[in-house]
C-alpha positions in Angstrom: 50.7 -24.3 5.4 48.7 -26.3 7.9 50.1 -24.0 10.4 49.1 -21.0 8.5 45.5 -22.6 8.5 45.5 -23.3 12.0 46.6 -19.8 13.0 44.1 -18.2 10.8 41.1 -20.5 12.4 42.6 -19.7 15.9 42.8 -15.4 14.9 39.3 -15.8 13.5 37.8 -17.5 16.3 39.6 -15.4 19.0 38.1 -12.4 17.1 34.5 -13.8 17.0 35.0 -14.4 21.0 36.5 -11.2 21.2 33.2 -9.2 19.3 30.8 -11.5 21.7 32.7 -10.5 24.8 33.0 -6.9 23.5 29.1 -6.7 22.8 28.2 -8.4 26.4 30.3 -5.7 27.9 29.1 -2.4 30.1 29.2 -0.6 33.2 27.2 1.2 35.8 27.8 2.8 39.0 26.2 1.4 42.3 23.3 3.2 43.7 22.3 1.2 46.7 23.2 -2.3 48.5 20.9 -4.7 50.4 23.5 -7.1 52.2 20.4 -9.2 53.9 18.5 -9.7 50.8 21.6 -9.6 48.7 20.6 -6.9 46.3 22.5 -4.3 44.4 20.8 -1.6 42.6 22.7 0.1 39.8 22.4 3.0 37.7 22.9 1.8 34.3 23.1 3.8 30.7 24.3 1.9 27.6 23.0 2.0 24.3 21.7 -1.9 24.3 20.3 -2.0 27.6 16.9 -3.1 26.1 18.5 -6.5 25.4 19.5 -7.0 28.9 16.3 -8.6 30.4 14.8 -10.1 33.5 16.6 -13.4 34.9 19.5 -12.6 32.6 22.7 -13.9 33.9 25.5 -11.0 34.5 29.4 -10.8 35.9 30.8 -7.9 37.8 33.9 -6.7 38.8 35.8 -3.6 39.5 38.5 -1.4 37.9 41.4 -2.7 40.0 41.1 -6.7 38.8 39.0 -8.1 36.0 39.8 -11.4 37.1 37.9 -11.5 40.5 34.1 -11.7 39.7 30.8 -11.8 41.2 27.8 -13.1 39.6 24.0 -12.1 39.6 20.7 -12.0 37.7 18.5 -9.2 37.0 15.4 -9.2 38.8 14.1 -5.8 38.4 14.9 -2.7 35.9 13.5 0.8 35.1 15.1 3.6 32.4 18.0 3.8 34.3 18.5 1.7 37.4 19.0 -2.1 37.3 18.2 -4.3 40.3 20.7 -7.6 40.7 20.2 -10.6 42.6 24.0 -11.0 43.8 24.9 -14.7 44.3 27.1 -15.1 48.0 27.2 -11.2 48.4 29.5 -11.2 51.5 32.0 -13.5 49.7 31.8 -11.0 46.8 32.6 -8.0 48.5 35.4 -9.4 49.8 36.6 -9.7 46.2 34.9 -6.5 44.5 34.6 -3.2 45.8 31.0 -3.2 46.2 29.9 0.2 47.8 27.7 3.2 47.1 29.1 5.1 44.0 31.1 2.5 43.1 32.2 2.0 39.4 31.7 -1.6 38.1 32.2 -3.5 34.6 29.7 -6.0 33.8 29.4 -9.1 31.2 26.3 -10.8 30.4 26.3 -13.7 28.3 22.6 -13.8 28.3 23.1 -10.3 26.4 25.5 -11.7 23.9 23.2 -14.4 22.8 20.0 -11.5 23.3 22.2 -9.3 20.7 22.8 -11.9 18.3 18.8 -13.0 18.4 18.2 -9.1 17.9 21.1 -8.8 14.6 18.8 -11.8 13.3 15.7 -10.4 13.6 17.1 -7.1 12.4 18.5 -9.2 9.4 15.1 -10.5 8.6 13.3 -6.9 9.1 15.9 -5.4 6.7 15.0 -7.6 4.0 11.9 -7.4 4.5 12.1 -3.6 4.5 13.9 -3.8 1.1 11.0 -5.9 -0.4 8.6 -3.3 1.1 10.7 -0.3 0.3 10.8 -2.0 -3.5 6.8 -2.1 -3.5 6.0 1.1 -2.1 8.4 2.8 -4.5 6.5 0.9 -7.5 3.4 2.0 -5.9 4.5 5.5 -5.7 5.6 5.4 -9.4 2.0 4.6 -10.2 0.7 7.2 -8.4 2.8 9.7 -9.7 2.3 8.4 -13.3 -1.6 8.6 -12.6 -2.2 11.7 -14.4 -0.3 11.0 -17.4 -1.7 7.8 -17.8 -5.2 9.5 -17.2 -4.3 11.8 -20.4 -3.6 9.3 -22.4 -7.0 7.5 -21.6 -8.7 10.8 -22.0 -7.1 11.6 -25.6 -7.7 8.4 -26.9 -11.6 8.3 -25.8 -11.4 11.9 -27.0 -10.1 10.6 -30.4 -12.8 8.1 -30.5 -15.5 10.4 -29.4 -14.4 12.9 -32.5 -14.7 9.7 -34.8 -18.0 9.0 -33.3 -19.3 12.5 -33.6 -17.9 12.6 -36.9 -19.8 9.3 -38.1 -23.1 10.8 -36.2 -22.8 13.9 -37.7 -22.6 12.0 -41.4 -25.5 9.6 -40.7 -27.7 12.8 -39.2 -26.8 14.7 -42.7 -27.6 11.6 -44.5 -30.9 11.0 -42.5 -31.6 14.6 -43.4 -31.0 14.5 -47.1 -33.1 11.4 -47.5 -35.8 13.6 -45.4 -35.7 16.4 -47.7 -35.8 14.1 -51.0 -38.5 12.6 -49.2 -40.3 16.2 -49.0 -39.6 17.0 -52.9 -40.7 13.6 -54.1 -44.0 14.2 -51.4 -44.5 17.8 -53.4 -44.4 16.3 -57.1 -46.6 13.2 -56.1 -48.9 15.9 -54.7 -48.6 18.0 -57.7 -49.3 14.9 -59.9 -52.2 13.9 -57.8 -53.4 17.4 -58.3 -52.9 17.3 -62.0 -54.7 13.9 -62.4 -57.7 14.7 -60.2 -58.4 17.9 -62.0 -58.0 15.7 -65.4 -60.6 13.4 -63.8 -62.7 16.1 -63.4 -62.3 17.3 -66.5 -63.1 14.4 -68.2 -65.8 13.0 -65.9 -69.0 11.3 -67.3 -72.3 10.2 -66.4 -74.1 7.2 -67.3 -77.9 8.9 -67.6 -77.9 11.9 -69.7 -81.6 12.6 -69.0 -82.1 15.4 -66.8 -84.7 14.8 -63.8 -86.8 17.8 -63.2 -89.8 18.3 -60.6 -92.6 16.6 -63.1 -90.2 13.2 -63.3 -92.5 12.0 -60.3 -95.6 11.6 -62.6 -94.6 9.4 -65.3 -97.7 10.5 -67.5 -96.3 14.1 -68.2 -92.8 13.2 -69.7 -91.4 10.4 -71.9 -88.3 9.1 -70.6 -85.5 9.4 -73.3 
């Protein structure tokens, strides 16, 4: 059982290392060599080349033998060309076919590390994406439901408006009924006043029955009764 567990761990570690080795490998073709400066320009094109950065260390070898390797450092790059500073370039030439057009294979542990970090960033970004995707979906649903929710609000207030309008009409009808009743009462009261006034005129009287005429200015000519 112990041996099986050890074998499993070794197999797992070897697969993990192999995976690291795999993501750190790429290839390119030599475009130009400057032996005096120790510079090699290589035409490189692979999917993850954006993770190979300036000052990253590389190992490279030719297709004949992968055990004889040279070391270099990336000092500049463009979309298609990478410029490497090669350590001990004269010694390197004796181990690796280093000439214009030569096909080389590369490995960079810095590339592996950069891609691991990139995977962590991608994992974090995916989680954030899921969070904001959910928020965006809920917000879109809210927007999609806007019209139906607006219709519900309008219907509710239409019911309230109709209810208020009905109450308003009832109160106005009640006020109009009161007005008509007051008009009828006023007419009856004015008629009563008119009758009473006529009767007052009919039964009116004076305190003095003596009729005063022009001779009343001379008290000698009449006798006041």
